[in-house]
N, C-alpha and C positions, 0 to 999 in steps of 0.2 A: 598426462598418458589419462583418459577416463574406461577404469574397467570397473564394472560394475561389483559388487559382491556377490556371490555367486552363494552363501549359504543359506540352510534352511530359512523360512522364515519366522518371524518375529511376533510375539501373539497383537502387532499392530497391524501386521501386512493380513495375518490369516482376520482381525477381526473387520478392518473392507471390504476383504471379499465375500466373504459371509452376511457383510452387512450389503452387499450385495445383492447376493441369491435371495437374503431374505426380500429387500423390497425390487426384487426386479418385474412385478406384476404390476408393481401398483403407481411406478418411478414415471410420468408425464413423458409420452414422447406417440411418436411415426413413427412409420418405421424405419424411416431412414437416422431420425434419433433414437432409435434405439441398435443401429446398425452400430453410431457413430460413439454412444456410448460402451458398448459390445466390443468395441476392438480399442477405448481408451483403456477398460477394467483390463481386456486380457494384455495390456503393455505395459500396468501397470504388475500384475502377478509374473508375469517374468520379467522384469527388471528391478522390482523391488522399489522399496526407498532407500532413496540415495543414502551413501559410502559418504566418509572424507576421500575416498581414490577419485570420486568423481569432483574434479575440480572446482564445477561452479558452486558444487556444495562440501566444499573444502571446512570450510570454521562449524557450518551447522549438520551432526552428522544423524540424519534424522531416523537412520533406522537407530542408531544407535538412544535416539534422547527421545521420541516418538513410542514412547515407553505399552501405552498400552492405548486403545480410546473410551473414554465414560460411554457409560450407558443410554440410551436412548430414553427421554424421561417425559415423562406428560405432560401436553403442551401446555406448560405458563401464561394464566390468562397477563399477556402484556399489551402497552400502549405506549403511543409516540410518545415520545421526550416532546421539553418546549425547545424550540431551533435555538441556538444561541445568538441567533442573531433575529432580534424580536419583529415581528411578523412576516420569517418568512414560509414560505408555502414548505409543509414536511412531507415527505414519501416515505412511507414508512415501509418498512419488509420487518416482519414479527417475527421468530422464530423461525427464520426462512419463507414466510408463507407473504403475500402482496396484499398489502391492508388493502381495502376497498373503499369507495369513495373518496378520492382521490380527486380534490378540488384543482383545477393549473388554469392558467392566463397566459396565451403568447404562448406555448408548447402545448406538447400531447405526451399522454404518459400511458403506457399499459402493461397491463402481468407478461411479464415473460415465460409465466407454466404456457400462457395460450398460442406464444411462440413455437415454445415446445410441441404443445398440442396439434400444430398448423403444418410442423415440419420447417418453418420459418428460421429457425433457431441452427437447423442441425451441424451447416455449416460454420457456423462459432465453434461445435465446440470439438475442440483441434486442441492439440498439442503443439506448440513453437516450436521445441525442439525435443532431443534425446532424451534432456536434460528437464524436462517441464511438468515436474511430479505433480504440482498445485495445478498444472492444466486439465492433469489425466483424474487427478482427486474429484475437480469440481467438475467436470464432463461427466464425470459415471455418474453423479449425483444429485447432482442443482434439478433441484423442483423449481422454484418460481423467483421473483425479483420483478426488474421493473427497465422495462423497453422506454428511454427516454427521446424525444425528436424536437430539438428548435429547431425552428422551421429558416430558413434562409431570411439574411435581412432581419431579421429580430433582436429588439434591445429590452435583455429582463432584468431592471434593476435592483433590483430583489436577489439575494440571494435564496436558488433553489434548496433544501436538506437535504440529503436520502440520508437516511435511514436505516441501517441494520441489525434491531437489537433481538438477545436470546433471555435466555433462562437457562443456559446449560444444555447438556446435549451435542447435538450433531449437526452441524445447520450449515448450508452451502447457500450461497446467494452469486446473481450474476446482473451486473447493472449496463445490458450495453444503451449506449449516449452517444450520440449522434446531432452535431454542431455543427445548421446548415453554413454556404457559403455569405463572410459577412455577419455571421450572427454572434453577437454580444449576452455572452453570460459571466454567473458564477455557481460553482456547483459546490456545495459544500457534502463531501462522501464521512460518516460518523458510525461509528464500530463501538458498541455499548453494549457491556453487562449488567444485565437487569439484578442478576441469584449470584449467589457468592459459590453455584453449584458451577462445577468443571465443564469447558466448550472444546468441542473441537471443532474450526469452525473454517469454511472457507471462502473470498470470494471473488471474483471476478468483472474488472470494472472494463469494457472495450469502450474506445472515445475514438469517434472517426471527428477528424474535424478539420470541414474544406475550406474551398481559398477562403482568404482574409480575416476568417473568425478568431475572435476577443477571446479567449477564455482563462477565467481565475479558476481552479481547481483545486480544494482544500479538504485534507485527509485527514482522520482525528479519526485517531484507534486509540480505547481506549476499556479495549478486556480486561476480565477478571483475572485477580493473579495468578488462577486457575487454571487457565484458557491457554488452548494453541493454535494460535490465529493463523493462516498461511492466506496471503494476499496477491493480488495480480495486478497492475496497471498496465495495457495492450492498448498504446498512444499510434495514432499514425497521424501526421500533420499535413495538411493539402500547402500549394502556395502562400505565402504574405500571411501565415498564422504567425498570433501575437498567442501563448502559451504562456500563462503564469502558474506550476506547478508547487503546490506547496502541503509539508507535513509534517504530523507528530504522533509519535509514537508514544504512547504516558501509559504501558500498561502492557496484559499478558501473560504468560510465564515464558512462550515457546512461541517468537513472533518470527515468523520469515515474510516481509514484505519485498514482493520483488517491480523494479519500473521497469518495462518493456518499449523502446519509446521512438518512434521510425519517423523522418526528416523526409518526406517524400518529395516536397514542395519547396522549389526557389524563397528566394526574401524570406523564409519564415524564423522569428525568434522565440528560443526556449527556455526560461527565466526556472530552476527547480533551486527552493529550497527546503532544507529537512530538520526539526527538532529531535531528536531522539535522547526522552528522559529517561533512564534503566534504574531501578532499583531492587531491594532486596533481594532476588535470584534467578530474574528474568534473563534468560535470553534473546538477542533482538539481532535479527539479521535484517540489513537493508541491502539487496544488489539491486544495481542497476545497468541496464546494457543499451546504449542510445546508440543507434546507428545514425550519422550524417549520410546520406542515399545519396543527395543533388550537390548543386553547386551554390554558393551563394547564404548560406545559411549559417545562424550563431545560437550559441548555447550557454549560458554560465550556472553552472549546478555549486552551491553550496552548503554542505553539510555539518551541524552542531550537535554536540554527544555527549551530556553530564553522565555522569554512575558515578550511583553508590553500590556503597554495603557489597555482595557479593554477584552484583548482577557481570554479566556478559555483556559487550555488544560488540558486532559486526559492518563495515561496509565494504562493499565490494563494489567495484564502481568502471563501467568498461565502455569507453569512446570511441565508435570507429568511424571512420572515414575512410568514404568508399572512394577506385579508382578516381568515378569522375567530380569528384567531389569536390574539386577546387575552390580557393575562397574560402571556404570552413574555417572554422572562428570561434574555437572551444576552450574554454578552462575548466575547473575543477576544484574544489578544494574537500577536506573536510578536517574539523577541527574539532578535537576531544578532549575534555577537562575528566580526569579523573579526579573521582573525591575522595577514596578509595583507598588502600593497600590489596584489600580483595576483589577486587575489583580488576576487569580485564577489560580493554576494546583492540579488533584485527583493524589494520584499513589496508585495502589493496583497490588503489587507485591503477588504472591500467589507457593505456593509448593502442590503438591498431590504428594505423595512414597508409593508404596506402597512396595519394595523392599528395604533392611536391610544392604546390603553393597554397596552406594552410599557414596558421594561427595554432596551436592548439599548445593547451600546459596542464598541469595537473600536481599538489602535491598537497601533504598529512604532517598536522602536528597530532601532538601528545602532553597535553603540558598540568599540573597541577596549578590554584590557585595563588595567586603573586602574593608573597608575605608582605611587601614594598606597601600593595594596593589593600589589604587587611589590616595594617597594623596603621594606614592613614585611617578607615574608619575606625577600629578601637580607639582612637587615639582624639576622636569624637565623642568620644560614651557614648559608642555604638555595641553593646555586646559580640560576642564571635560568633556564634552558631546566628545572630540577626544581618552580620557579617557581610557572614559566606553567603545565605541565601541571597543581599542584595546584590553580590559579586554573580554569581552564576546567572540571579535572570535578568543582565546589566548582557552577556555575554548573549544568552541564549534571543535575548529581547532584541538586540539591534538588524536579527533578521524581520522580525514576524512583522517590525515598523515599515519594510520592506513592500507588504501591500500596500497601504497607503489609504485604503480605505479604511477610517476612524473608526466605524462601529464592528468591522471585524477583528481589527488589533487590536480592541477593549477589549472583546469577543478571547480572543488568542492567548491574551494575555493573561487578561483574566486565571485558563487556565491552568497555563504555568507556572501563576505563581499560588493556586492553592494546590497544585501539584512538588511544590519545591516545599511548602508549610510544612508536607506532609514527612516530606525525607531527608531536608535540608538541617 
């Protein structure tokens, strides 16, 4: 049952309303955009932040967890980071503002701020459903980002890296990306904290894949230890699309990463692989809603989670098979290593099937490192801490290697290994 909390506004809710009022005359947009923003903010005021009484937010009581917003800070001097794959073109949004002078070859890039000003972005400033607080917040406050267009039949061999870098404060980004029919490309979406100042960040990537596109999308979240990160991928897949979606969560104090995916064309294949590296006192929630809406489509989703210290992790995965989506083949697994008695992980895989000729399944496991495997390594002279790190690394590296692109696999394995050295 979805019953919203009607208590008076919290400090964070009041701060959101006051921030919108203070920025109202400065937020970019024509009349249609302003109307869309006002509608989203009004819904945010009326419904408030979600509580555990809202089923989709049951494990992440945002009304309680988001106690306050960081102050707006002076815009720090930021610069783009080196790409994780050498030679990749970098498109950087610095403190929520699109960097100028981006050089591209084979695809086009424009400022999302320009789309707000001319009104072409108005239709995208919407909430997906009554529980979409990320859509409300981002649509109300977003100022900039990038609009990326990969033309039909283009083959971009080098990964394109989209960076969202902040230095504290309140930052909101939007990245609409379209892959034309038959296009082939790899996108790396990377979120980074440049300072230790706490930040409140929202980010939405609107991804459209037209018929026959073949895409690898890597999402790398490396926010600071004091940051709140509310992220959302909105994905629409056409016919005969092949999408490989891979994400790593390796930072943040309070993280909610939503995957909203609609498979809308026959013959499409979706592969999702996720790694959640959770340490300290982070609260990280990955929520996926995947709709198989047409016949003859496939998907596999595997999530690997590692929990240290007092960290808390959540995975909610819903696969919905529409009445006409016969011959759907969908499988989902969530596997967790719980490395601390003080850590927590909650898994809630779900299937909602309205067709009768399908193959669907899901499963979840939670375990610690095998004592037998640990003894085997220690008996060969490997110190206990090093042996534990090796076993954890193997647990997550298994799915990283599925990316196949050697340069990308090596870069991500280095990021994972460095994180584990600091936590294991």
